[in-house]
Structure formats: structure tokens, C-alpha cells
N, C-alpha and C positions, 0 to 999 in steps of 0.2 A: 504494499500500499504506499502511495506517495503522499506525504504530509505537505500541505501548502506552506509556502514560505511565510505567509502572513501569520499562520497559526504558530509556527516555530518562533517567530519574532515576539508574538504576544506571550507565549509560554516563557521565553527567556526573560522578558521584561518583568513578568509577574514573579518569577522565581528570584530575580535579582532584588526586587523590592522586599521580598520576604526575608532573604538571607542578609541583606544590608543592615547594619546596625545604626541606630539613630541615638542621638543624645537627648535625653529628657532631663530637664533641670528645673528645680523649684524649691519651695519651702512649705513645710507643713505647719499649720497654726490651729489654735483653738478657735472655733467659730464665734464664741462668746467673748473671750478675753483678748483675743488676737495674739496671745503668747505663743512663741515657737514651741513645737513638741519634739523633744529629743527621743531617739530610738524608736521612732515609728517605723513599721515594716512596710517597705515598698517592693512590690513584686508583680510578676505577670501571673494572673490567675490561671491562664491556660499553659503556663510553663513553670511549674512549681519549684524547679531547682534554681531558677534565676531570681535574684532579689538583692536588695540592699537595705540600708536604713538611713534615717536622717541623723545629722550631727547635733551637737548641743545647741546650735543656732536654728535647728529645724530644717536645715538645708540638705538637699540630696542631689546627686548626679547619677544617672542610671543609663546604661547602654543596653538597648534591646532592639529586636527587629520590629517590623511594621505590624506584626500580628499580636503584639503584646496588649493584653487587657490590663492596664496599669491599675493596681489595687493598693490602697493604703489602709493599714490596720494598726490599732494601738489598743492596749487593754483599757477598758473604760470608755471607749469611743466607738461610734458606729463605723463599720467598715465601709469604705467609699471606693467605688470603681469609676474611672473616668476614661475618656478617649483622649490620650495625650497628643500634644502637638510638638514635634521635634524642634529643638532649638529655642522654644519659648521658656521664659523664666516664670513658671507657673507658681501661683500662690493657691495652695489647696487647704481649705478650711474644713475641719472635721468636727462632728458634733458629739458632745459627751453622751454616754449612756449610763444613767444612774445605776448603782449597784442595788440589787433587790434580793431580799431573802425569800426567794421563790423556789418552789419544788425542792424543799430540803427534807421532805419525808417521802418514803415509799411505803404506802399502806400505813401500818401502825409503827413501822420502824423509823426511828429518827436518824437522820444522817448528821454525824458530827465531824468536826475538823479532824480529830484524832483518828476516827474510823476511815475517813477519806485518805489520810496520809498513810496509814498502815496498808490500805489497799494499793495505793500508789507505789509504796516500797516493794510490795510483793510482785508488782507487775513491771518493775523497772526494766528488767532484761527482756521481758516480752514486748514492751512498748518502745524502748529506745534502742537505736541502731548501735551495734557494737562491732564485732570482730569479723574480718578486718575492715577498716574504713579508709576511704581515700577522699580527701577534700582539696579543692582550691581554696586558698585563704588570702585575705588581705589583712595585714596587721600594722597597727601604728602604736608607738610608745612615745609619749610626750613627758618631758621632765620640766617642771616649773615650781615656782615658789608660791606660798599662800597668797602673796600680793599679785599673782599672775605674771610675774617676771618669767619669760620663756628662756629656758636653758638649751634644750635640744629636742630634736624630733628624729625618730627612726621609723621608716616605713618600708615594708617589703611585701611582695606577692610571692607565694610559694605553693607548693603541693605538699600535703602531709599525709603520712601513711601511719595508721594505728593498727598494730597487730593484735593477736589474740590475747596477749598479756597487757594490752592497752598502752604499750610503749610507743612513743611518737618519734618518727623520723621525718626529715625535711628534704625537700628538693627546691632550693632557692631559685627563683626565676628573675626577679627584678628587685633592686633595692636602692634606697637613697636615704640620706640623713642630712640634717642641718644643725649646726652648733652656733649659738648666739651669745654665749658668755664664756668666760674662762672656765667656770665651774662646769658648764655644759660640755666643753671640749674635753676636759679631764675625765669626766664621767663616761663620755662616749668611748674614750680609748680604754679605760680601766674595766668597765663593766659590760661593754658590747651588748650581747644579746641576753643578759641574765633575765630581764623583765619579760622578753619575748618567749623564753624557754618555759614560762609558766603557762603556756597554752595547754600543757598536760592537765592543769587544774580545772579547765573548762569541761572536761569529760565527766559527766554526771555519775558514771559507773566506776571511774578509776579512783578519784579522791572524793568519796562520799562524806559529806559533813554529818555530824552527829544527828542533826534533825532529820536526816534521810537514812538512818540506821534503825532497824526495828528495836534492838536492845537499848541503844542510847536514847531513843525517842521518848523513853519514859520520864526523862528529866525535863521535857518540854511541854509547854501548854500550846494547844493548837485551837485557834478561835476561827470558826467559820464566819466570815464577814458578809458573804453574799454570793450572788451569781452574776456574771457578766458575759459579754461576748468577745471572742477573739477569732478573727478570720471567720466570722459567721458561726462559730461553734460556741456552745455554752461551756463556761469554765467556772469552777469554784475558786474564790479568793480566800486564802487561809493565812492567818497571821501566826507565826511561831515565836515563842519567847521562852526564856529560862532565867531563873534567878541563880542558878549554879554557875561557877566559873567556867566560861567557855569563850573561845576565840570569836565564835559567831553565835551571839545570844538572841538576836531578833531579826526578823525579816518576813518576807511573804513567799508563799508558794501558790501558783496558779495551776489547778488540776483539771484536766479535760473531763467534762461530766460523763461522756460516753465511755472513753477508753481508760480513764484514770491515769493518763500519761501526765508528766510534768511539762507544762507549756512554758512556764517562765519561773525562774528562781531569782529572788532578790535578797541580798544580805545588806542589813543596815548597820551603821555605827550606832551603838546603843546610847551614845552621849548626845548626838544631834540629828539622828535620823538621816544622815548623809548616806547615799547609796555607795557601798563599798564594792559590791559585786553584783552583776546581773548577767544571767545567761538565758537566752531565748531559744526555743525549739520550733521547728516547722514539721508538719505532717506531710510525708510523701509516701503514697501507698499505705501500707499497714504500719509503718514505722515512723518515729519522730526523730529528727536529725538536728544537731546543733546548727543554729542559724547565725547567732552573734554572741559575743561576750564583751562585757565592760568590766574593767577593774580599776579601782582607785586606791592608792597606797601612799600614806604619809609616813615618812621615817620617824623613828622614836626621838623625841626632843629635837626635831629639826623642822624647818619650813619647806623642805624639799618634798615634792609630790611627784609620783609616777602614775600616769594614767594611760591605760591600754584599752584599745578597742580592736576587735577582731571579727571579721566576717567569714563565715564558713559556707562554701558551696559544695554540696556532695557530688562526687563523680561516680557514675555507674558504668561508663563505657571507656574504652581506650585506657584501661588500667596500666599504669607505669610499673614495670617490674620492680620488686622490693629492692633489688640490688642497686638501683639507681638512687635510692634515698640514703641519706647519711645524717649524722648528728649535726645539728645546726652550727654554722661557722660564720664568723664575721670577716668578710673580705677586707684586705688591707687598704683597698682603694675606696672604701665607703665614703670618706670625707670629700671625695671629688664631687659628690652630688650636692654640696651645700648650697650652691647658687641656682639649683634647679628645683624649685618647689611650686611651679605652676601646675594647674590642673591637667594640662595636656600630657603631662608625664604618664597619666593613667588612662589615656584615651583607649577606648574599647575594652577596658577592664573594669571589674567590679571593685569599687572602693568607696570610702566615705570622705567627702570634701573636708578641708580644714575649716574649723569653726571661725566665726568672725573675729574673735579676740586674738587668735593666733595670726590671722591674716593681717590685722592692723599692726601687730608688732614687727612682722616680717617686712611690711612696706616702709617702716621708719628708716 
């Protein structure tokens, strides 16, 4: 059969449009207060492995093809789906969804926070993806003082491989760093990737905190605060706390109503409710996979703060042989990237843009 040239040309054009990546850029805000929303999930509803998140200024940059159904989701807010326009700096307002104590009983049986957590603990390995796992990641570590003086930035994209023992190995793809003070330059040389190596701690099954261990959980109180929506799924919001000495004494767990999977884990500073650690998960098929992680650490009796944000994109095809992965290394030439911190560095890659307060310091 002879296919007309006109049809071949149309077929080629349509396929080119679908495969071509477009840049979607914008800011997520609260529709009522107009405040920026950090850590909102931005993803393609029809391509669940593709996604990013907003930075602390609510801004995002996302590369996707023309078929992407751009969806914005955040705990406590209504999920919003839009038809994006490439190149436009969109402002996307999302509406709060009040927490409600609804459907907290099944027949005569009361659902409690403790009961839900024990069920989630029992189903961790059933619900959460483990061995072995292969991710594309974007990782950023920023060191600054409590007065927001910027010392240094490290960013890299990599592939990570987690084996059956949940040990993590890395295949570095692209890296850059910037040092802006003497302290920043010294720390960059001395400690290199120590903060980044803590990616291991994001794995909910490898370093399970006491509030996610059946035995240790007896020391905690679990308060069911209500039910809300995440990605159009109902989740329970549960606050955990303990009076006993513990490194992590208070925070929140969001548990999927249907599967009892952990959708989000938040650890708070018990002195001021500052978020110290946050890990989010997304459902792909029958399993829940790490989606992002945020870590905030202030040194003991010091003003120095290390803040880390990591995006995880699970890979299911074209697996790289394990032999190509190695322990994480700091290239000697990393400081060559100090003058290249514009967003085009990450063109066509999944990343989180630098927040406004960092950009303002870099421009000075």
C-alpha cells in the first residue's frame, strides 16, 4: 500500500509536536491570601512518572510534551488541572479544602490515629516500592546563616540505584556549585557531598523513625485531625507526638484512606514548629514511590543552616547496569561552575528553580 505524502507529513508533524518538550513556568499561590505555596506537586496527570514541585517562593519550571495535562496538588487544597501554555509565566491560584472529621467510623468500629498508623506500618512493604529501585534525581544543598546570608549552593542531577539491602549508589550526570563567602568556599572543599549523601535517609523503609516502628510507637500519641484530599484521593491527617526523649518528637503523617500507604511525612522542630524534614510519595500503579524530600538542619550552637531539596523520578525502563553505579564522588572541577547559575543550565531536565531570596543575593 502506498501512503500519500500528505499523510506522512501530517503524521511526522503530529509526532514531532508530541515528542517536543515545552517549558511551563509559573507560580502557585493561595487563592484567598495570595501567599506563595511551597512544595506543591506539579505533574502530568496522564504521565504519572513526570513531575516537579514549587520552591519556597511558589515558583516552578517544568518541561513536558504537548500532551501533558498539567495538574497541581497540595495537601489541604483542591487539586487543579489546567491546559498550560508554553512559555507563559502563569500564576495559578488554588483553593483550600477544609479538613473535616468525616467517615472516621466503619459501622460500630471507631477509626483512631493509632489504629491507622499500626495498619500503615504493617503495610509499608506492601505499599511502598523497594528493592531494587532506580531513580533519576535532582538534588540541591544550600548553606546559609539564620540572617539569610548565602554561603554556597551545590546542585546535581544523577541516577541512583537502591539494592535489596537499600544501599544507595550514584551515577552522576551533571553538577554545578557556587560559593559566595569564604566560609562557603571552605565548607564546599572540606565537606563536599556529606549533606547530599543523606539521600539514604529519605527511604521510608531503610531509616524508619520510631513513630513508624510498631514497638517504638507505644511511646507516641497519634491524633486523627481529619480527612482531606491529595491528588483527588482521601487521606487521613494524623499528628504524632511524644513526651519521651526523642530526636523526632512531633510531626504529621498523611495516610491514604484506601491503601493505608504513607502519602506524606512531616517532622517538626518541637520548639517552633519549623519543618525539619518532609518526604512526599506518589502512587504509580499499585505502589507508592518517593516523589520529593526536604531537609532543614541547623548546626549545634551555630547560625549555619544546610537546606536540602531532592526530586525523585522513578525509572522503569532502560535500567542502567548496577556496575555503572558507584559511591558518590565530588569532582575536583566542581568550582568551575560558580558563575553558571542561570536556569538554562537545567533546560529539558526536571529541577526546582532557585527561590527569590537566593536569586536576589546572586544578582548583587
